[in-house]
C-alpha positions in Angstrom: 48.2 -20.3 33.4 51.1 -21.6 31.3 53.5 -21.1 34.2 51.2 -23.3 36.3 51.4 -26.1 33.7 55.2 -25.9 33.5 55.6 -25.8 37.3 53.4 -28.9 37.7 55.2 -30.8 34.9 58.7 -30.1 36.1 58.3 -30.4 39.8 60.0 -33.3 41.5 58.9 -34.9 44.8 61.5 -36.6 47.0 59.5 -39.8 47.2 59.3 -40.0 43.4 63.0 -40.0 42.7 63.2 -43.8 42.1 60.2 -44.0 39.7 61.0 -45.4 36.3 61.2 -42.9 33.4 58.6 -42.5 30.7 59.6 -44.5 27.6 59.7 -42.4 24.5 60.4 -43.9 21.0 61.8 -41.6 18.3 61.2 -42.9 14.8 63.0 -40.9 12.1 65.5 -41.6 9.3 67.4 -38.4 10.2 69.9 -38.7 13.1 69.7 -34.9 13.5 66.0 -35.2 14.4 66.9 -37.8 17.1 69.6 -35.6 18.5 67.4 -32.4 18.5 64.5 -34.2 20.1 66.7 -35.6 22.9 68.4 -32.3 23.4 65.0 -30.5 23.8 63.5 -33.0 26.2 66.3 -34.7 28.0 65.9 -32.9 31.3 62.1 -32.8 31.4 60.0 -34.5 34.1 56.3 -35.2 34.5 54.6 -36.6 37.6 58.1 -37.0 39.1 59.4 -39.2 36.3 62.1 -38.4 33.7 62.2 -39.6 30.1 64.1 -42.5 28.5 64.6 -42.5 24.7 64.6 -45.4 22.3 65.6 -45.0 18.7 64.4 -46.5 15.3 65.6 -45.2 12.0 63.1 -46.8 9.7 59.5 -47.9 9.7 60.5 -51.6 9.7 62.8 -51.1 12.7 60.0 -49.3 14.6 57.6 -52.2 14.0 60.2 -54.7 15.4 61.2 -52.5 18.3 58.0 -50.8 19.6 56.1 -53.9 20.9 59.1 -55.0 23.0 59.5 -51.7 24.8 57.8 -52.0 28.2 55.2 -49.3 29.0 55.9 -47.4 25.8 54.1 -44.0 26.4 54.8 -41.9 23.3 56.1 -42.3 19.8 57.4 -39.4 17.8 56.9 -40.8 14.3 58.2 -39.5 11.0 56.0 -40.0 7.9 58.4 -40.3 5.0 61.3 -42.8 5.6 62.0 -45.8 3.5 58.7 -45.2 1.7 56.5 -42.1 1.4 54.0 -43.6 3.9 56.3 -45.7 6.1 55.2 -43.8 9.3 51.5 -44.4 8.5 52.1 -48.1 8.0 53.9 -48.2 11.4 50.9 -46.6 13.1 48.4 -48.9 11.5 50.5 -52.0 12.3 51.1 -51.1 16.0 47.4 -50.3 16.5 45.8 -53.2 14.6 48.4 -56.0 14.7 49.9 -55.4 18.1 47.0 -53.8 19.9 49.0 -50.9 21.2 46.0 -48.7 21.8 47.3 -46.8 24.8 50.6 -45.6 23.3 50.3 -42.0 22.1 51.5 -41.5 18.5 52.6 -38.1 17.5 53.2 -37.9 13.7 55.9 -35.5 12.5 56.5 -34.6 8.9 58.7 -32.3 7.0 56.5 -32.8 3.9 53.0 -31.8 5.1 51.5 -32.1 1.6 52.2 -35.9 1.6 49.8 -36.7 4.4 46.6 -34.5 4.8 46.1 -33.9 8.5 42.4 -34.8 8.8 42.5 -38.1 6.9 45.6 -39.1 8.8 44.1 -38.5 12.2 40.9 -40.4 11.4 42.2 -43.2 9.3 45.4 -44.1 11.1 44.5 -43.5 14.8 47.1 -40.8 15.2 46.9 -38.8 18.5 48.7 -35.6 17.2 50.1 -34.3 14.0 52.9 -31.8 13.7 55.0 -30.3 11.0 58.7 -30.4 12.0 59.2 -26.7 11.3 56.6 -25.7 13.9 58.0 -27.8 16.7 60.2 -25.4 18.7 61.6 -26.7 22.0 58.6 -25.2 23.9 56.0 -26.6 21.6 57.7 -30.0 21.6 57.7 -29.9 25.4 54.0 -29.0 25.6 53.2 -31.7 23.0 55.0 -34.3 25.0 53.3 -33.4 28.3 49.9 -33.5 26.7 50.6 -36.9 25.3 52.0 -38.3 28.6 49.0 -36.9 30.5 46.7 -38.7 28.1 48.7 -41.9 28.3 48.6 -41.9 32.0 44.8 -41.4 32.1 44.3 -44.3 29.7 46.5 -46.6 31.7 44.6 -45.7 34.9 41.3 -46.6 33.2 42.8 -49.8 31.8 44.0 -50.8 35.3 40.6 -50.3 36.7 39.0 -52.3 33.9 41.6 -55.1 34.3 40.9 -55.2 38.1 37.2 -55.6 37.4 37.7 -58.4 34.9 40.2 -60.3 37.1 38.0 -59.8 40.2 35.1 -61.5 38.3 37.4 -64.3 37.1 38.6 -65.0 40.7 35.0 -65.3 42.0 34.2 -69.0 41.8 30.6 -68.3 42.6 30.1 -65.4 40.3 26.6 -64.9 39.2 26.0 -64.8 35.5 23.6 -61.9 36.0 26.5 -59.7 37.3 28.5 -60.4 34.1 25.5 -59.7 32.0 25.4 -56.2 33.4 28.6 -55.3 31.6 28.1 -53.4 28.4 31.4 -54.6 27.1 31.3 -58.1 25.4 33.3 -60.6 27.5 34.1 -64.3 26.9 36.0 -66.6 29.3 37.6 -69.9 28.2 39.5 -72.6 30.0 43.1 -73.6 29.2 41.8 -75.8 26.4 40.1 -72.8 24.8 36.6 -74.1 25.5 34.1 -71.3 26.3 33.1 -71.4 30.0 31.3 -68.1 30.3 29.9 -65.4 27.9 27.8 -62.4 28.7 24.8 -61.1 26.8 26.8 -58.4 25.1 29.1 -61.0 23.7 26.2 -63.0 22.4 24.8 -60.0 20.6 28.2 -59.1 19.2 28.8 -62.7 17.9 25.3 -63.3 16.8 24.7 -66.3 19.2 22.7 -67.0 22.4 25.3 -66.9 25.2 24.1 -70.2 26.5 24.7 -71.8 23.1 28.3 -70.7 23.2 29.1 -72.5 26.4 31.3 -75.6 25.9 32.1 -74.7 22.3 35.7 -74.1 21.3 36.7 -70.5 20.7 38.1 -71.9 17.5 34.5 -72.1 16.2 34.3 -68.3 16.3 37.7 -67.4 14.7 39.3 -67.7 11.3 42.2 -70.1 11.0 44.7 -67.3 10.8 43.4 -65.7 14.0 43.3 -69.1 15.7 46.9 -69.8 14.8 47.9 -66.4 16.2 46.0 -67.0 19.5 47.4 -70.5 19.8 51.0 -69.3 19.3 50.6 -66.6 21.9 48.8 -69.1 24.3 51.8 -71.5 24.1 54.3 -68.7 24.6 56.2 -67.9 27.8 53.7 -65.3 28.7 56.0 -62.3 28.3 53.3 -60.6 26.2 50.3 -59.8 28.5 47.7 -59.9 25.7 47.1 -60.7 22.1 44.7 -59.0 19.6 43.0 -61.1 16.9 40.1 -60.4 14.5 36.9 -62.3 14.3 35.2 -63.1 11.0 32.4 -60.6 11.7 34.9 -57.7 12.0 35.3 -57.6 15.7 38.6 -57.2 17.6 39.1 -59.8 20.3 41.7 -58.8 23.0 42.7 -62.0 24.9 44.4 -61.9 28.3 45.2 -64.7 30.8 43.8 -65.1 34.3 44.2 -67.5 37.2 42.2 -68.0 40.5 43.0 -68.1 44.2 41.6 -71.6 44.7 44.3 -73.4 42.7 42.4 -73.5 39.4 44.8 -72.8 36.6 42.4 -70.3 35.1 42.2 -69.7 31.3 41.6 -66.8 29.0 39.3 -63.8 29.0 38.5 -62.0 25.8 37.1 -58.5 25.4 35.4 -57.7 22.1 35.4 -54.4 20.3 35.0 -52.9 16.9 38.2 -52.7 14.7 
């Protein structure tokens, strides 16, 4: 069975030669760890794609770098760097501040007693936890392939969801009843941030009747800090596809832009979830 996994992971199809490599970020204050990880994985392929490595040598550098890496699939993240919990702070910041939910974070530590495994996995949204001493080349490879497979599955689901949201946004005659069938809370705004549509799930989540929300500014439902964050992103050059802000009642609002085929400049769509 293991041979089947390896064969599937390392096979290369002729028509996949030009596919972009998987983006892997190594975060560790030891240059030797960077070198060893690259040496072990440099020639691996998965789904016809190779790997491309990025490097950060501190938690602060990782927080600056990670959000700018396009399609970042996996982070190998050290725990103890400039502080004893630097890696944990990186994971929390990337998840909560930058909304990087799809990226797989593999925590690596040479001091296992400093970060109990169960609490780390639950509290910091870590996808895997390994001690550096147990990561042989083979185990490192298997860990990477599992993470890439999970990342690809998540991105596929996200693409389908995005298509569904955009499809609804593009339908000028969309029935409100169709939107109300979605279990996920959804709110649409125009370019001036006035709410143009909200489904029942959004009303329940925000504690309002959806009809009462129409015409109100999204500012009425956000703190000043979150509003400033949204406004800054909305005025930007659109390089970042979405922004994540928190609502006063503890929800996470993920804002994306949309446009329509009929010339309407569109607006924003927000999906609500628990933090």
